[in-house]
C-alpha positions in Angstrom: -3.7 57.4 118.8 -4.5 60.3 121.1 -7.4 62.6 120.9 -8.0 65.8 119.2 -9.5 68.6 121.2 -12.3 70.9 120.3 -10.7 73.5 122.6 -7.3 73.1 121.0 -6.6 76.1 118.6 -4.4 74.0 116.4 -6.5 70.8 116.6 -3.3 68.8 117.4 -3.3 65.7 119.5 -3.5 66.3 123.2 -1.4 64.3 125.5 -0.2 61.7 122.9 2.3 60.2 125.4 0.2 57.3 126.4 -0.4 56.3 122.8 3.2 56.9 122.0 4.4 54.6 124.7 2.0 51.9 123.6 3.3 52.1 120.0 6.9 52.0 121.1 6.2 49.1 123.4 4.5 47.2 120.6 7.5 47.9 118.3 10.0 46.9 121.0 11.5 50.4 121.0 12.9 51.7 124.2 13.8 55.2 125.3 12.5 57.0 122.2 10.7 60.2 123.0 8.4 62.2 120.7 10.8 65.1 120.8 13.5 62.8 119.4 11.5 62.8 116.2 11.6 66.6 116.1 15.3 66.6 116.5 15.7 64.0 113.8 13.5 66.0 111.5 15.4 69.2 112.1 18.8 67.5 111.6 17.7 65.7 108.4 16.3 69.0 107.0 19.6 70.7 107.8 21.6 68.0 106.3 19.5 68.3 103.1 20.3 72.0 102.9 17.2 73.6 104.4 17.6 77.0 105.8 17.5 77.7 109.5 14.2 79.6 109.0 12.6 76.8 107.0 13.5 74.3 109.8 12.1 76.8 112.3 8.8 77.0 110.4 8.6 73.2 110.1 9.0 72.9 113.9 6.4 75.6 114.4 8.8 77.8 116.4 7.9 81.4 116.8 11.5 82.3 117.5 14.3 80.9 115.2 16.6 80.8 118.2 14.5 78.0 119.6 15.5 75.8 116.7 19.3 76.0 117.3 19.5 73.1 119.8 17.4 70.8 117.6 19.9 70.8 114.8 22.5 68.1 115.3 24.5 67.6 112.0 25.6 64.1 111.0 29.3 63.5 111.6 29.9 62.7 108.0 28.9 66.3 107.0 31.0 67.7 109.9 34.0 65.8 108.6 33.3 66.9 105.0 33.2 70.6 106.0 36.3 70.2 108.2 38.1 68.7 105.2 37.1 71.5 103.0 38.2 74.1 105.5 41.6 72.3 105.9 42.0 72.4 102.1 41.3 76.1 102.0 43.8 76.7 104.9 46.4 74.6 103.1 46.0 76.5 99.9 46.3 79.8 101.7 49.5 78.6 103.4 51.0 77.4 100.1 50.0 80.7 98.4 51.6 82.7 101.3 54.8 80.7 101.1 55.1 81.1 97.3 54.8 84.9 97.5 57.2 85.2 100.4 60.0 83.2 98.8 60.1 85.4 95.6 
């Protein structure tokens, strides 16, 4: 699958797209790009609680700002945090109303 390069500083595969497309075709997978795997990795790491810096290192980003657009949280976690925020707001409102009625 792809070739390594003697001139590549990292020794990573060079131009793996041809091999990638062959693997996807054999697996009957359409429209899956190599970068989709990076986004999935970043999102899963974030969902597992990894720090932004840890994810950035895993993706080999020099600048952590480059990592931001890779992180797409799962909707279940978004709903969970929205629910927690709603509970906090509700508790604050109840607390405020109790003190203002005394």
